[in-house]
N, C-alpha and C positions, 0 to 999 in steps of 0.2 A: 777079724782085725779091721778097724775102720780104714777107709781110704785115706791116704796121706794129703797133706796140704800142698798146694802149689804156690810157688813164689815167682813173681815176675822180675825181670832183670832190672827194670828202671832205666834211668839215663846212664849208660855205660861211662860217660865222662865224669860221674859223680861218685859218690862213696858207695853206692848200691852193691856192686861187685864185691867190694871188700867186707861189707856187712854180712853179705850171704856167706862168704867164705869163713868168717869169724863165727857166725851163727852155727854153721856145721861143726866147726872145731869145738865149740862150746859144749858139745854132747859128752865131752870127757870129764867136764866138771859139774854138769847139771843135766837133768832130763830135758831133751829137746824132741818135741813131736816131729816124726819123720816128715820130710818134704821133699818135693822135686822142684827143680828151677827150669824156667823157660829162658834160655839165654844162648849165647854163642860159647860153645865149650872152649875154643881156643883163647877167646879173650878172657875166660875165667882162669884158664892155666897160665896165661901171661901175667895177669894181675897177681896171682898167687906167687909166681916167681919173683915178681917185682917187689913184693912186700915180704917175702920169705915165709909165707904161709904154707905149711905142709897140707896138701890136699890131693886125694885121688878122685879123678873125674870119671864118672861112669855115663857114657852117652846112652841115653834111654829112648825108646820109641813111644813111650806112653807112661802112665802113672802106676803101672803094675810093678812097683820097684820098692815096696816097703822093706823087703829084706836086704836091699842093697844098702840102705841108709847107714847102718853101723860101720861099714867099711869103706863106702865111697859116696861122693856127692852125686845124686842122680841129676843129669841135665838133659833136658829135651831141647835139641837143637833148633835154633831159629832158621827159617828159610832166607831171611835177610841177614847177612853178616854185618857186624858192628865194627865201627871205626874205633880203634883203641888208643885214645889220647886222654889220659887222666887230667882233669882240670880244664879241658878245652871242649866245651859243648859244640856238637856238629849236627847241622840239619840232616846229614846223610844218615844219622842214626834213627831218625824219626820213624822209618818203615818198620824197623826192628823193634823199637819200643812199643809201637802200636800193635804189631803182630803179637808180642808177648801178652799184652792185655786181652786181645781177642781170643787167643787160644786158651788162656786161663778160664775165661768165661765159658767157652766151649767145653772144657774138661769138667768144670763144675756142674755145668747144666746136664752133662752126660753122667754124673755121679762117679766119674773116674777121679775126682778130687772132692774133698768135702768143704773146702774153704780156700779163698784166695788172699794171699798176703802180697802187697805190692811194694816194691822198692820204689824210692822217690824218683819222680820224673821232673824235667825242667820243661816249662810250657813254651818258653821262647823258641827253641829249635823246632818244636812240633808245630807251632803257628807259622813259622817261616816255611815249613814244608806243606802247609795247607790244612793243618788240623783245625777243625772248626768248633771244637768244644772247649769251654772255659778251663776245665781240669779233669782229673781222674774221676771225681764224683759224678759229674754230669755224663761223662763218656760211659761209665759203667751202667747208669740209669738207661742210656740209649741202648747198650748192648743187651741188657736184661729185657727191655721191652721187646726188642726184635726177636730174641730167642724164646722167651716165654709167652709171647703173644698178648700182653697186656701192658698198659702204661703203668710206670712206677714212678714214685717221687723219692729220689735218693736224697737222703739227709745226712750231712756231716756231723759226727759227734767226736769230740776230744775226750777221751775216757782215761783217767789216771787214778791213782790211789787217794788223791785229795779232792777231786772234783770231776764231774762229767759236765760238759758245756757244749751247746748246740748253737751255731749261728743260722738265723733264719734266712738271711741273704748271704751269699758266699762269695764268689769270684766276680764281683762287680766293683767299679769305682765308688768310692764313698760318697761322691756327689749324686750318684744314682740310687742310693739306698732309700731315701724317703719316698721316692715314686714307686720303687719296687716293693716296698713294705705294705702289704695289703692285709686286711682282716682275714680274708680266705687264706692267704699263704701262711699266716701265723697258725691259723686253726689247723690246716692240713699238716703242716710241720709238726705240730704238737701231737696230733693223732698218731703219726708214724713214730714219733719218740715214745709215747706212752705204750703203744702196742708192742714195740720191740724190747722195751725195758721189761715188759711182762714175759715175752716169749723167749728172749735171747739172754736176759740177765736175771730172770727169775725174781723180779721185784713185783710183789702182788698188787700194790696200788701205788704207782709212782707219783711222786710229788714234784710238780714242775714249778720252779720259780722263774717268772718271766720279767725280764728287765724292761726298762724304758729305753727310748732311743736317745732322748735328749738328757742334758745334765740335770741332775736332781729329779729325774723322771718328769721333766717338763715344768716343774714347779707350778702345778695347777693351771697350766696354759701360759704362763709368763715366758717360758722358754721353748715353746712349741706346743702344738696340739695333737701330735701323733698319739700320745699316751691316752687322751680323752676320746679322739675320734676313731682310732684304729686299734691300738693294742688293748685298752680296757674293754671295748665290745668283743674283741676275739677271746679274751679271758672268760667273759660272760658266756659265750657260745660254748667254750670247753667245759665249763662247770655244768652248763645244761646238759652235756652229753656224758656227765659222770666222770670227767677227767679232772683230777686234783690239780688245778692250775691257779696260781696266785701272783698278784702284781697289779700293775707294773711297778718295779722296784728300781730305785736308783742303782745304776751298775756299779758305782764306786763303793758301795757298802754291801755287795752281794757275796764277796769271796773271802772274807775273813773267816777264821775257823768256826766262830760261833754261828755265823749265818749259814755256813755250809752244812751245819747239822740239821737245818730245817727243811732241806730238800734233797731229792735224788738226782736232779739234773737242773742246770741253769740254761734257760732259753734266752739267747741273746739276739739282738736285732742285726748285727752285722759281724763280719769275719773277725776283725781284731778284738772287738769287745768280748768274744768267746775265747779266742786262741791265745791272747796274751796272758790271762790269768792261769788257764789251763797249763800252759808251758812254763810259766814262771814258777808254778807250785811244784811241778815234778817233770822237768823236761825229759829226763832220760827214761822214766817209766810210762810216759803218757802215749797213748795210742790213738790214731785216727781211725774211726770205725765208720763205715757207710751203713746207716739204717735204711729201711725201706726196700731193700733189694730181696729177691727170692733166693738169695745165697749169702753167705758170710763173706765180708770183705774187711780186712784190717790193713794198716800200714803204719810205719813209724811216724811220729808227730813232726819230724824235721824234714828238711829239703835235701837237695843234691849235694850241698857243701863242696862245690867245686874248688874252693880255696884249699881244702885239705885232701882233696882226692889223690890217691897214689903215694901218700905219705906214711901211711900205716898207722895213723893216730885215731882214726874214726872208731867210736865205741858202738858195739852192737846192741846195747842195752834196749833201745826202743824197739828194733827189729825183733829181739827175742821176746820182748813183752807183747809185740803184735802177734807173734806166732802163738805164744801162750793163750792170748785172748781169743784168737781164731779157733784154737783147739777147744777151749771151753764153750764158746758160743755155737760152734758147729755140733758139739755133742749134745747140746740142749735142744737143737732143732728137731 
């Protein structure tokens, strides 16, 4: 029997705890890959009571609990207790949120779990507590390098039934994108994407559609020269390595149905250029996947949703999709 998945608690003031509880309950209606949760057991009990969700919590000391999953939600308790205030983020939770991520990477690197699924985090409380990474993706890259002994390039991909989309630059201000967008960064990002689409998604020869940065892909230099001086040369480099990449393409015509038939993944130049179409096309089924890691990590495509936390209306669809994708990807590894 393969090792179970491990889910991190995310920000406890958001909808993560609710989604985890509902994902476990969903096993009555559909197959759900067994998972364990790194969280505060009492917080999960309290949240279940608040929302009227029937759940049996089984406190576990590790991931050897696949047989428990049918009857109870296995929870590995955090050393750092969490403040339970739905809808109100608190920097006091930062230590527990980070601990959950750290321990998940430890479990997967020891083969006690076969993939990580992360519930959404809020960056501001982490920053206020001294967290120095832009987000989940970058922190996981740091942990992977420390534990596996070699530098990795984590790459964010939004993967849904309608499109896969990758931002080359991620959690930086839009004004900083042109300076951060280099020929080498585009090439290295596309290498990671192409390799993981082969190994994790079983696509024999991935087709990478590469967007421009500027409107109309620069209009031949009239609206910017990044397409001529940076993006186009990067595509030439990729073709020279045998990677099927083409562009630069105007981003506003890349995502209609006929255009999507021509590629396996859209390579975009900045965060919103990739995430807006991916989420607009299939918000509830799209999954955030981190490529380039020595382990599988997926996450829902949405955030903490503090405005609806504790109200019982959050839908677990994207978390369930993340669980399903982590299961499939890790079995291919």
